[in-house]
N, C-alpha and C positions, 0 to 999 in steps of 0.2 A: 223519622217515625218508622218503626219496625212493622213488617207485615207478618201476620200469622195465618197460615192456611189451615182450615178446619175440615174435618170429616168425622162423621159419626156412623155407628151401626145401631140399629134399633129393631124392635120386635116385629113391626109390620108397617106397611104403607097405609096408615090410617091415622085419624086424629087421636086414637087411643094408644098410639105407639109409646113404647117405653125405651129409654136409653139403655143400651148394652155396653157400648164403648165409645170413647171420644179421643180424638187426637188433634193437637195443634202443633204445627211445625213452622219454623222460621227459615228464611234463606240462609242464615248463618249457622244453622244446625241445631239451634235450641229446640227441644221437643218436650211435649207433655203427652203422655198416653196413659189411659186408665181403662180397665174393664171393670164394670160394676158387678159386685158379687151379690147384690141385693137390689130390690126394686123392680125386678122382672122375673118371669118364669118361662121355661121352655113352652109351656102350654099357651103363653101369650104370643108366640112366634109364628110367623107365616112358614109355609113349607120351604120357601126359598131360604129364609134365615136359618131354619133347622139344618138344611142340607149344605149350605154354602158358608154362612157366617159362623155359626156355633162351633164347627169343627176346628176353626182357626184360632179360637180363644185359648189363652194360657192363663187361666185364673190363678193358678199357683204362683205365677211370676208377676202378673199385672193386675190381679184382682184386688179390689178394695171396696169396703162398704161405702155407701153414698156419702155418709158424713165425713169419712176420711178422704174420699175423693174430692169432696167440696173444699175442704181445707187445703189440700194439696194444689187444687186448681187455683184457688185464690192466691196462694203463696207464689205459684209459678207466674201468674199474670202480673201480680204486684211487683215482681222483681225485674220486669222487662223494660220499664220506661214506657214512653208513648207507643201504643200499638193499634193497629187496625186489623180486624179479622176479615179474611177473604175466603169465600167459599163458592162452590158451583151449585149448591143445593141449600141455600140459606133458609128457604121456606121450611125445610125439614130440620136442618142442623142448628140454626140460631135459637129457636125456642128450647131445644134440648140443652144447649149450653146455658141459657138463662135459668132453666129449671134446675140444673145441677148446681149453679152458683147459689141458688136459694135467695132468701130474704135480703142478705146484704147486697145482692145484685152485682153488677159489673164494677170492678175497681175503677177508680177515676182515671187511670192511665189508659183504659181501653176506650178509644175515641169513636168507635163505631164499627160498622161492618160494610162490606161491599161485595155484591154479587158479580161473578164473572161468568161468561158463557162457558158451557161445559167443555173444557179442554180434553177431558177423558173420553169424550164422544169420538175423537179421532182414532182411538185405540180399538182394536178388535175386542169384542165383549170378553173373550177368554183371557185378555191381558189386564183386565180390571179385577184386582184381587177381592174386593168387597171385605177388606180389613181396614179399619179406620186409620191406623198408622201408615200402612202401605199406600192407601189411597190419598191421604194427606200429603205424603212425600211425593207421590206422582203429580198431584195437583200443583204443589210447589215447583217441582222440576219443570213441568210444562209451562207454567205461568212465568217462571224466572228464566226460561230458555236454557235450563241446565240439564235437560233430559239426555239420556244416553244416545 
């Protein structure tokens, strides 16, 4: 079974959060990354997100409307065989993944999720990029023992 490491960026730390970007990375290098071009507005974002997260986005390269992102995410997941999603903040990330997947829900090959203690906590705060893809790669590297 393959392990996918998840990270997301979203508008604010509240129940009203909206997904901005989502990344899934595997130990073997398979990656899915998307920045949503709809479904959120800058006015929805906390000051932290406006100052730290939004400047790192490249919507011209990675941006997709939710419907297109949903289809691409389903295709990515369905093509992997049996997978487990692992994260350090599943209370935040897992519901956003499920929301993006929409009514079809998880493909049958996604066997569940597993929370890990926050391995990023060992890093100085300035070394955590707060970019979904970079953070998911860091999480993978720290969990798999392949960090620099």
